[in-house]
N, C-alpha and C positions, 0 to 999 in steps of 0.2 A: 319433279326435280327439286332438290333441296339445295339452296345456296346459303353458305355460312360465311359471314363477313367477319374478318379478324381485324380488330382495331387495337393492335398491341404495340404498334410503333408510334401511336399518336393518341390524341384525346378522343373521347366520345362523350359529348354533352347531350343529354336527352332534351328534346324540345327545340332543337335548332334546325337550321336548313343547310348544314354543311353536306358535302358529298357523302360522308359517312352516315348521315341520317337519310338522305334522299334515295340513294341506290337501294338500300334495303326496303324502304317504303314502296318504291315502284316495282322492285322485283316481286314483292308480295302482291301488289295490285295487278300485276301481270299474270298472276295465278301460280306463282312458285311458293314453295315452302321456304321460309327464311329464318335464320337465327343469327345472333350477333355475339361474338366473344370479344370483350373489350378490357382495356386497362381501367384503372381507378381515376384517371384524369378526366375532369369535367370542367365546367366554368362556374364561377360565382355569380352573384347578382349584377356585377358590373362587367361581366364578360371576360374576367381574368381567369387564368388557369388555377384550378383548385383540385383537391384530392378527396375522393369519397373515403369514409373511415374504414371500410372493410369490404371483403369479397361478398358478392350477393348474386341472386338470380331473380329476375322479375320480368314482367311484360311491360313493354314501353307503350307509348300513346297509339301505336299502330297495331298493337296486339302481337308484337314480335318478341320472342324470348331473348333477353339479354343476360349474358353471364359475365360478371365482373370478376377479374382475377386479381388476387393479392400479389404483392411482390415477394421475391425469393432472395434471401441474402441481406447483407447490410443495406439499409434503406436508401441512402443517397446514391450508392453505386448501382443498386438494383433499378432504381428509377432511371438513371442515366443510360444503363445498358439494356433496359426493358427486359428484365428477368422476372418470370412469374411462376407461381405454383399451379401445377395441374393443367398446363396447356394441352398436353397429349390427351389427358382424360376428358377435358372439355370438348375437344374436337371428336373424340371417340363417341361421346354421348350423343352428339348431334347427327352423326352419320351423314356427312355431306356428299352430294354429287359434285358440287362445285365449291372450291374455296376461293374467296375473293379477299386478298390481303391488302389492306389500306396501309401501304408502306412495307418495305422489307427491312427496315432498320431496327431490328430487335434480335438480341442474342438467341432467344429461344425459338428462332426460325428453324433451328435444328430439330425441334420437336414436330414442326410441320412437315419437314422432310421425312422424318421417321414415319409419320402417319401416311404420307402419300406413297412411300416405298412399300408399306404394308397394304396399301389400297390403291393400286396403280390405275384403277378406273376413275379416280377422282381428278377432275380438271382444275388447274390452278391459274388464277389471274392475279397480277400484282400491280398496284398503281404507285405513283410517286408524286409527292407534294414538295420535294426539295429542289431548290435551284440556288444560284449564287447570290440571290438577294436575301434569302432567309436561312441559308445553310452554308457550311464550309467558308465562313466569313473570317476566320483567323487561321494561323498556321496549324495549330493542333487539331482544330475541327476538320480542316480540309485534308490534312495528310494522315492524321492518326485515325480519326473517326470514319471519315467518308472514304478515303482512298485505300484504307487498310481494313478496318472492321466492317463497315457497312457494305463495301464492295465484296468482301468475303461472304457476307450474308446473302447478298444478291446472287452470287455465283453458286452458292449452296442450293438455292431454290431454282436456279435457271434451268437445269435439265427437266424439270417437272412443270414448267410454266409455259402456257400457251402464248400469253402476251404480257409485257410490261407496258403499262400506260403512264405517260406523262400527262398531267392535267393542264399544263401549259406547254407551248412549244419550247420554252426555256427549260422546262422540266423533262421533256423528251431529250433535249441536248445533254442535260445533266446525267441522265441514265447512260447515254452513249459515251460521253467524255470522261466522266468521273468513275462510273461503275464498269465501263467498257463492256457493255452488253451488245450483242449482235444486232445489226440493223433490222433483220427480219423479225426480231422478237419485240421490237419497240415501236409504239405509235401513240398518236395523240388521242386522248379521250377527254373532251372539255367538261368542265363543271357547268352548272346551269341554274334553272329556276324551277320551283315547285309548281307543276301545272295547275293543281287545285287552287293554290294561292293566287296564281296569275289570273285564273278565271274569275275568282271571287273579287279580287282587288280591281280588276279591269272593268267592272260594272260602272256605268256613269254615276250612279248614286254614291258608290264607294269613293270615287275620285272627288266628288263635290263635298261629301262629308269630311274627308280628310283636309281639304283646303279650308273649309269653314272652321274646322277645329283650331287652325293655326292663323286665322285672320287673313287668308289669301283669297282675293277676289277672283271671279271668273276670268277677268281680263289681265290678271297679273302673270308675269313670266316667273315661274317658280323653279329655282335651282335647289336640289337636295344633295347633301353629302352625308356620309356616315362612316362609322367604324371607330377604331381605337386611335385616339389622338395622343401620340407619344413623340419621343425624340426622332423616330423614323418617319413620322407623318406630320411634321410641322407645316407642311404646305397647306394644310387646311386653314391655318391662320392667314396665309397670303390670299386664299380665296375669300375669306371674310373681309379682308382689307379691300380687295378688288371690287366686291359688291358695294361696299360702303363708299368707294370712290366714284361710282357711277351715279350721278344725281337723277335717278329715275325712280319715282315712287312705285312704279309698277314692277320693279325688279325686286324679288324677295329670295332669301336664302334661309333654308332650314338645315341646321347641323345637328346630328344626333350621334351618340356614342359615349364611350368612356374617355376620361381625360386624366392623364397622370398629374399628380399633385403640383409638380413644378410648372405646369402650363395652365392650371385652372384660372389664375388671375388674368392671363392674357386672353383666354377665351371669353371670360366674363366681360372684359373691357371692350371686346370687339362685338359682342352680342348686344345690340341696342334694344332688343325686344320688339321691334317694329319690322324693319326690313331684314334684319339679320337676327335669327333666333337660334339659340342653343337649347335643345329640349332634353338633353341627357340620354341616358341609356334607354333603349326601347326593346321590347320583346321581338324576337326574330320575325314572327308573323306580322308585326306591325310595320316592319320595313317595306313589305309589299304595298301596303296602303300608301305609305309616304312616297315610294317611287312612282306609283300609279298617279299620285297627285302632281308629280313633278312634270315640268316641260323639258328639264335637262337634269341628268344625274352627273355630278362632277367628282372625280376621285383623283386629286392632283398628286397624291403620294404613291407609296408602294402598292403593288397589286393586292386586292382582296377579292373574296368570293362575290362581293357586291357587283363587280364589273359584269360578270356573267349573268347574275340575277337581273340586272337592268336590261341586258341584251334579251334575255328570255321574256321580259315584260314588254319589250318593244319601245323602250325609252331611249332617246338620243343620249349620247355619252360625251363627256370631255374628261380625258384621263392622261396621266403621265405616260410618255412613250418610253417603255422599257424594252430592251432586247428580248425577243421571244414572247411578247404579250400582244402582238398585233392581231391575234386570232379573233379579237372582239370586233374587228372591222367587217361588217356584213355588207359592204358596198356603199359606204358614205354615211353611216350612222354615227361616226366617231370623229371628234376633234382630238388630235394628239398634241399634248403639251411637251415641248422639248427643253424647257428651262424651268427652274424653280423660281419663278418671278411673278410678282403681283401684276406687273405691266403686261406680261403675255396673257394672263388670265383675263385681265380687264379688256384687252383688245379683242379677245375671242368673244367675250360676252357682248361687248358693244357691237361687234359684227353681226351676231344673231339678232340682237334687238333692232338694229337699224336696217337689216335686210331680211324681212319675213320670208321671202322666197327661199333663201339659203336654209333657214330653219325648217321650212316645209319639206325641202328635199331631204334633210336629215331625218325628219319624222317618217317620211315614206320609206326610206331605207331601213330604219329601225323596225318598222312594222311589216317588213317584207318577209321573204322566205327564211331569212336568217334566224328568225325567232325560233323556228322548229329545231334548229341545230342546238339551241340552248334549252330545250325542253328535257326535264329529267325523265319523263316517260320514255323519250326517244333515246336518251343517253343510257338508261338502264337496259333497253333492248340491245343497243350496240355493244354494251360492256361484255355481254356473254352471247353475242349473236350466233357464233359458231355452234355453241351447245344447243341453242334453240333450233337451229337448222337441222341438227341431228335427231331432233324429235325426242330428246331425253326428258 
């Protein structure tokens, strides 16, 4: 069976651990033939969106053929509407049994419809990474782009699609409420963690090495946070203040990620180099070692894929409570923050430090059966489970 992943509504950065990277990897590891057709959007060395210079075809780090398509038409508009050269021909060359669309928000979805009409045996799955925290945030985006254009695209592919997956409960709701897709076609397919990286970073020597690298002793309680620090995630600064306010030398915080220029001075002022360290951007694979070294992963701002990665690694979590993101609760592994306040974070951290039994209960829940739910090997199986059951 050949699975072709279409990353035309979104970015596709080589070498990362996003769902767009992990599902193809594990579909191949499960014995399927896999190809990727993607846009030119990638990331630069600081994790920011960037564009490759031209169309290309190459094998990625997993030996999967990747076809990058150039834009069609005036560049700013083509990038906004996701219009490409040669979509139909690229799909035709790959001869898929299954098409997995990472997002339906691209005008050239009509070329996908054209292909599946001509090849009705092809099964289609579509996922969705949009919700009201990252999309439809103003009148034009909500009413013109999503409720008109992207809803139209979703309904064009609807008759040929077996499942639309929201990768968060909030993103399932977005499919139903904004795109008005039928209940029986929509379900949750969570993001997760790379099983190979989890196994490697989970070795005791890997945890010890990571802690030694950053001056963390065996008896220290290490909190790790990471991601992009920008206007939408200033809560990281509050976390840094909370740790500094707790006079315990055994409490340490490591912050990694990119920082927008206007916040660099604030981050530098809060990072004392001893108990609170900012280490800058790290390679995606290195985040697994950092999380494995942690006693607690804390993400007090907007949702990121690191939430599910930490769940897949069996690390207790402290995260901001957003509507439609409580799926990371595997039975007591999470503390949900309800306010953007240093005081709330400080109180939660003090509670764990002063009540080791409470932390031990969180750790047991984090390392329980819920880990399997966030395994990308299992997620890859679930994503096209019906097709595997048919023996294709």
